[in-house]
C-alpha positions in Angstrom: 16.5 -21.1 -70.1 20.2 -22.2 -70.0 19.3 -24.7 -67.4 16.6 -26.3 -69.5 19.1 -26.6 -72.4 21.7 -28.4 -70.3 19.1 -30.8 -69.1 17.9 -31.5 -72.6 21.5 -32.2 -73.8 22.1 -34.7 -70.9 18.9 -36.5 -71.8 20.0 -36.7 -75.5 23.5 -38.0 -74.7 22.1 -40.7 -72.4 19.6 -41.8 -75.1 22.4 -42.2 -77.6 24.4 -44.3 -75.2 21.5 -46.4 -74.3 20.9 -47.2 -78.0 24.4 -48.4 -78.7 24.9 -52.2 -78.8 28.2 -54.2 -78.1 28.7 -57.4 -80.0 29.2 -60.4 -77.8 31.5 -61.9 -80.4 34.1 -59.1 -79.7 34.1 -59.6 -76.0 32.9 -62.7 -74.1 32.0 -60.5 -71.2 29.8 -58.3 -73.4 26.4 -59.5 -72.0 27.4 -58.8 -68.4 28.8 -55.3 -69.3 25.7 -54.4 -71.3 23.4 -55.4 -68.5 25.4 -53.3 -66.0 25.6 -50.4 -68.3 21.8 -50.4 -68.9 21.2 -50.5 -65.1 23.5 -47.5 -64.7 21.7 -45.6 -67.5 18.3 -46.3 -66.0 19.5 -44.9 -62.7 20.9 -41.8 -64.3 17.6 -41.3 -66.2 15.5 -41.5 -63.1 17.7 -39.0 -61.3 17.6 -36.7 -64.3 13.8 -36.8 -64.5 13.6 -36.2 -60.7 15.8 -33.1 -61.1 13.5 -31.9 -64.0 10.4 -32.4 -61.9 11.9 -30.7 -59.0 12.9 -27.7 -61.2 9.4 -27.4 -62.7 7.7 -27.7 -59.4 9.7 -24.8 -57.9 7.4 -21.7 -58.2 10.4 -19.5 -58.7 11.3 -21.3 -61.9 7.8 -21.3 -63.3 6.8 -18.9 -66.1 4.3 -16.4 -64.6 1.0 -15.6 -66.3 -0.6 -12.2 -66.3 -3.9 -10.8 -67.2 -5.0 -7.3 -68.4 -5.5 -5.0 -65.4 -3.0 -6.8 -63.1 -0.7 -4.4 -61.1 2.7 -6.0 -60.4 6.1 -4.9 -59.2 8.9 -5.1 -61.7 12.5 -4.3 -62.1 13.8 -1.7 -64.5 16.1 -3.3 -67.1 16.8 -0.4 -69.3 15.7 3.3 -69.8 15.8 4.5 -73.3 14.5 7.6 -75.1 10.7 7.5 -74.6 10.8 3.9 -73.4 11.4 1.9 -70.2 12.1 -1.9 -70.3 10.7 -3.7 -67.2 11.2 -7.3 -66.1 8.1 -8.6 -64.2 9.0 -12.3 -64.4 7.2 -13.0 -67.7 8.5 -15.0 -70.6 9.6 -11.7 -72.1 10.4 -8.3 -70.7 7.7 -5.6 -70.8 7.7 -2.2 -72.5 6.4 1.1 -71.1 6.2 3.7 -73.8 4.4 6.9 -75.0 1.7 8.3 -72.8 1.8 5.2 -70.6 5.0 6.7 -69.1 3.2 9.8 -67.8 2.4 10.0 -64.0 1.8 12.7 -61.5 3.7 10.7 -58.8 6.6 9.3 -60.8 9.0 10.9 -63.3 10.1 8.0 -65.6 13.3 9.9 -66.7 14.6 9.6 -63.2 14.4 5.8 -63.3 17.6 3.7 -63.5 18.5 0.1 -64.1 17.6 -2.0 -61.0 14.9 0.3 -59.7 11.6 -1.3 -58.5 8.5 0.1 -60.1 4.8 -0.7 -60.1 3.3 -1.3 -63.5 -0.1 -2.0 -65.0 -0.5 -4.8 -67.5 -2.1 -3.3 -70.6 -1.6 -6.3 -72.9 0.0 -9.6 -71.9 1.0 -9.9 -75.6 0.5 -7.6 -78.5 0.6 -8.4 -82.3 4.4 -8.7 -82.1 4.4 -10.8 -79.0 5.5 -8.0 -76.7 4.3 -7.4 -73.2 2.8 -3.9 -73.0 2.9 -2.2 -69.6 1.8 1.2 -68.1 3.0 3.4 -65.3 0.3 6.0 -65.9 -2.5 3.5 -65.4 -1.0 2.3 -62.2 -2.1 5.5 -60.5 -5.6 5.2 -61.8 -5.7 1.5 -60.9 -4.6 2.3 -57.4 -7.6 4.6 -57.1 -9.8 1.7 -58.2 -8.3 -0.4 -55.5 -9.0 2.3 -52.9 -12.6 2.5 -54.2 -13.0 -1.3 -54.0 -11.9 -1.2 -50.4 -14.2 1.8 -49.7 -17.2 -0.2 -51.1 -16.3 -3.2 -49.1 -15.9 -1.2 -45.9 -18.8 1.1 -46.7 -16.4 4.1 -46.3 -17.3 7.7 -47.4 -16.0 8.8 -50.8 -15.3 12.5 -51.4 -16.4 13.7 -54.8 -16.6 17.0 -56.8 -19.5 17.8 -59.1 -18.3 18.4 -62.7 -21.5 18.2 -64.7 -25.3 17.9 -64.3 -27.8 16.1 -66.6 -31.4 15.1 -66.5 -30.7 12.0 -64.4 -28.4 13.4 -61.8 -24.8 14.5 -61.3 -21.5 13.5 -62.8 -18.7 13.7 -60.2 -14.9 13.4 -60.2 -13.4 11.0 -57.7 -9.8 10.9 -58.7 -7.6 11.7 -61.8 -9.6 10.6 -64.9 -12.1 8.7 -62.7 -15.7 9.8 -62.7 -18.8 8.5 -61.1 -22.6 9.2 -61.2 -25.0 10.2 -58.5 -28.7 9.7 -59.6 -31.1 12.4 -58.5 -32.9 9.9 -56.4 -29.7 9.3 -54.5 -29.2 12.9 -53.6 -30.4 14.3 -50.3 -33.8 15.8 -50.9 -32.9 19.0 -49.1 -30.2 19.6 -51.8 -32.6 19.1 -54.7 -36.1 20.3 -53.5 -36.8 23.6 -51.8 -39.1 22.1 -49.2 -37.0 19.0 -48.8 -39.8 16.6 -50.1 -39.5 14.8 -53.4 -42.0 16.0 -56.0 -42.9 15.3 -59.6 -44.3 17.4 -62.5 -43.0 19.4 -65.5 -42.6 22.6 -63.5 -40.8 20.7 -60.8 -38.5 19.0 -63.3 -37.3 22.3 -64.7 -36.7 23.7 -61.2 -34.8 20.5 -60.2 -32.6 20.8 -63.3 -31.7 24.4 -62.3 -30.9 23.2 -58.8 -28.6 20.4 -60.2 -26.8 22.8 -62.5 -26.1 25.1 -59.6 -24.3 22.3 -57.8 -21.4 22.1 -60.3 -18.2 22.6 -58.3 -19.7 21.5 -55.0 -18.1 18.8 -52.9 -20.4 15.9 -51.9 -19.8 13.1 -49.5 -21.0 9.7 -50.9 -21.0 6.0 -50.5 -20.6 3.5 -53.4 -23.7 1.6 -54.6 -22.2 -0.1 -57.6 -18.5 -0.5 -58.8 -17.5 -2.1 -62.1 -13.9 -1.6 -63.1 -14.2 -3.4 -66.5 -17.2 -1.2 -67.5 -15.7 1.9 -65.9 -19.0 2.3 -64.0 -19.3 3.9 -60.5 -22.8 4.7 -59.0 -22.8 6.7 -55.8 -25.3 7.8 -53.2 -25.4 10.8 -50.9 -28.5 9.6 -49.1 -26.5 6.6 -47.8 -24.3 9.1 -46.0 -27.0 11.5 -44.7 -29.3 8.7 -43.6 -26.4 7.0 -41.8 -25.6 10.4 -40.1 -29.2 10.7 -39.1 -29.1 7.2 -37.6 -26.1 8.1 -35.5 -27.8 11.3 -34.3 -31.0 9.4 -33.7 -29.3 6.9 -31.4 -27.6 9.7 -29.6 -30.8 11.6 -29.0 -32.7 8.4 -28.1 -30.3 7.5 -25.4 -30.7 10.8 -23.6 -34.3 11.9 -24.3 -37.2 11.4 -21.8 -40.8 12.4 -21.6 -41.3 16.1 -21.0 -38.2 17.1 -22.8 -38.5 20.0 -25.3 -36.6 19.6 -28.6 -36.2 21.7 -31.6 -37.1 20.0 -34.9 -38.1 20.4 -38.5 -41.4 19.3 -40.1 -40.5 16.3 -42.3 -43.9 15.3 -43.5 -47.6 16.2 -43.4 -50.5 13.7 -43.3 -54.3 13.9 -42.7 -53.7 12.7 -39.1 -50.9 15.0 -38.1 -47.3 16.0 -38.9 -44.0 14.2 -38.7 -41.2 16.1 -37.0 -37.5 15.3 -37.1 -36.0 16.5 -33.8 -32.3 16.0 -33.4 -32.4 13.0 -35.7 -35.4 11.4 -33.8 -38.5 11.4 -36.0 -41.9 11.3 -34.4 -45.5 12.1 -34.9 -47.4 15.1 -33.7 -51.0 13.8 -33.8 -53.8 16.1 -35.1 -55.0 16.3 -31.5 -51.6 17.6 -30.3 -51.1 20.3 -32.9 -53.2 23.1 -31.3 -55.7 23.8 -28.5 -57.9 25.0 -31.3 -59.7 22.7 -33.6 -57.5 22.1 -36.7 -59.4 21.9 -40.0 -56.5 22.5 -42.4 -53.0 21.3 -41.3 -51.4 22.8 -44.4 -52.5 26.3 -43.3 -50.5 25.9 -40.0 -47.4 24.0 -41.1 -45.2 23.4 -44.1 -42.5 20.8 -44.7 -39.3 22.3 -43.6 -40.9 24.6 -40.9 -38.9 24.9 -37.7 -41.0 23.9 -34.6 -40.4 23.2 -30.9 -42.0 19.9 -29.7 -42.5 18.2 -26.3 -41.7 14.5 -26.0 -44.9 12.9 -24.7 -44.2 9.2 -25.5 -41.3 6.9 -26.6 -42.0 3.2 -27.2 -40.8 0.1 -29.0 -37.2 1.2 -28.5 -37.8 4.5 -30.3 -39.8 3.0 -33.2 -42.8 5.0 -32.0 -42.2 8.6 -30.8 -45.0 11.0 -29.9 -44.6 14.7 -29.8 -46.8 17.6 -28.9 -46.8 21.2 -30.0 -49.9 22.4 -28.3 -48.6 21.6 -24.8 -46.0 24.3 -25.3 -48.7 26.8 -25.9 -50.9 28.6 -23.4 -54.0 26.7 -22.6 -57.0 28.9 -23.4 -59.2 26.9 -21.0 -57.5 28.3 -18.0 -58.4 31.7 -19.2 -61.9 30.7 -20.2 -62.7 29.4 -16.7 -61.6 32.6 -15.1 -63.1 34.9 -17.8 -66.4 33.3 -18.5 -69.2 32.0 -16.4 -72.4 30.1 -17.0 -75.2 32.4 -18.2 -72.9 34.8 -20.0 -73.9 35.8 -23.5 -70.8 36.0 -25.7 -70.1 36.5 -29.4 -68.6 33.8 -31.6 -68.2 32.6 -35.2 -69.7 29.4 -36.6 -66.9 27.0 -37.6 -68.7 24.0 -38.6 -72.4 22.8 -39.1 -73.2 19.2 -38.3 -76.4 17.2 -38.3 -76.6 17.5 -34.5 -75.8 21.2 -34.2 -73.1 23.7 -34.8 -69.6 24.4 -33.5 -68.8 28.0 -32.6 -65.4 29.5 -31.9 -65.5 31.9 -29.0 -61.9 32.8 -28.8 -58.5 31.4 -29.8 -58.5 27.7 -28.9 -61.9 28.0 -27.3 -64.8 26.3 -29.1 -68.2 25.1 -28.0 -71.2 23.2 -29.4 -74.7 24.5 -29.9 -76.8 21.4 -29.8 -79.6 21.2 -32.4 -82.1 21.6 -29.5 -80.6 25.0 -28.6 -80.7 26.6 -32.0 -84.3 27.7 -31.9 -87.5 27.6 -29.9 -89.1 26.0 -32.9 -88.4 22.4 -34.1 -85.2 22.3 -36.2 -84.7 19.5 -38.6 -81.5 20.8 -40.3 -79.1 23.1 -38.4 -78.0 24.5 -41.7 -81.5 26.1 -42.0 -80.6 28.3 -38.9 -76.8 29.0 -39.2 -74.1 28.8 -41.7 -70.3 28.5 -41.5 -68.8 32.0 -41.0 -71.9 33.5 -39.3 -71.3 35.8 -36.4 -73.6 34.8 -33.6 -74.3 35.6 -29.9 -74.6 32.6 -27.8 -75.4 31.9 -24.1 -73.0 29.7 -22.1 -74.9 26.8 -20.7 -72.0 24.7 -19.3 -68.2 24.8 -18.8 -66.5 21.4 -18.4 -62.8 21.9 -17.7 -62.2 18.1 -17.5 -63.8 17.4 -20.9 -62.7 20.8 -22.2 -66.2 21.4 -23.4 -68.5 24.5 -23.7 -72.2 24.0 -24.0 -73.8 26.9 -25.9 -77.3 28.1 -26.7 -78.4 30.3 -29.6 -82.1 30.5 -28.5 -81.1 31.2 -24.9 -79.1 34.3 -26.0 -82.0 35.5 -28.1 -84.5 35.2 -25.4 -82.3 37.1 -23.0 -81.9 39.9 -25.5 -85.7 40.0 -25.9 -86.2 40.2 -22.1 -83.7 43.0 -21.9 -85.4 44.9 -24.7 -88.8 44.5 -22.9 -87.4 45.7 -19.7 -85.9 48.7 -21.4 -89.2 49.5 -23.2 -91.2 49.2 -20.0 -88.9 51.6 -18.2 -89.3 54.2 -21.0 -93.2 53.9 -20.9 -93.2 54.3 -17.1 -91.2 57.6 -17.4 -93.6 59.0 -19.9 -96.6 57.9 -17.8 -94.9 59.5 -14.8 -94.3 62.8 -16.7 -97.9 62.9 -17.9 -99.1 62.1 -14.4 -97.1 64.9 -13.0 -98.4 67.4 -15.6 -101.9 66.4 -14.9 -101.4 66.7 -11.2 -100.0 70.2 -11.6 -102.9 71.3 -13.8 -105.4 69.9 -11.3 -103.6 71.7 -8.4 -103.7 75.0 -10.3 -107.4 74.7 -11.0 -108.1 74.1 -7.3 -106.3 77.3 -6.4 -108.5 79.4 -8.7 
């Protein structure tokens, strides 16, 4: 400011000199002197203006401007009772007072003149024209800077649950800084018992209880939205777990091959099979690969979250399509069937399903056969349901065994005719014995009569 005053005084003096006139009557050389003087004054003015321009163009001499929220380094000018005066290069020195002096990392009472300190600009100018600064908010602002970097680099942010509400969890990230994790951004296994998102009034109340139980837990998250002005931080746990799953998936995909056996968890159930996540690699166990037995109700066999062992039977499209099998890890009942049963045997079974062309009968675990409509009765059958019903216990005759097609051909009428033949043979044997006994008695009587 002193330098500006000196420059201004020089300009003023030169202006006065320039305005003075010398009368040519007093001195015959006046015209020449005036001209020379004016030329000198013009040169001095140009040099002065050049110096002013140079001074103003030097960034070190320019007055700095600051906005609310800026974090800058300043120099302690004075430390008073409950107040610290800091010079940050503004047109006036700044004041740090009251609660803005409090900090967990810095004791303001230990500051002394000349110390460098980071401060937060609260107000560039208050009602009295003073620059208001804060040491307390510097720590908080530093956390925001760390969070901004974490969002940019997609880094993991550690949080602690402090409260739960209908929409999700309120978490603490740093001192006086809180964020929000929506329920939809929490890992499903943390919220739902079976790990699958569900809806409904009963479910909502259960979910709320689960959320309340998480208070105090630590959760790793990534930042979805960050707005320092609105003090808004939205976080996601799923972004962490899904990323972790992707890493595990790539690791498994690089080493897995067909025939490998993996341990996994049922992650979804569909009408055409179940999805299993095995070591991060999710694949489908098709309905036909669930069991050697015919599967009517998948839900009766598996639940989401169930632990299962699977065999890798196919990996294609760079791991986008993965096929698993559960039944190939089970004993094949056909091997036993071929050794235990033979064509012509009459066996017991239970009707599993009635169709327009016949009925399916279960002979043993994983062993089913078909009674064709033509093998249900000796009479003409228009509707198989007129002869048998689901759940009926029946005796059937094995007509064929196809190990390649894994097919049993069965006959209901064949088994009945065999039973009838057996009964007739047994009855005939009983009558023959009676006739034999009667014949013997008659012969004995005749022989006795002859002796008399």
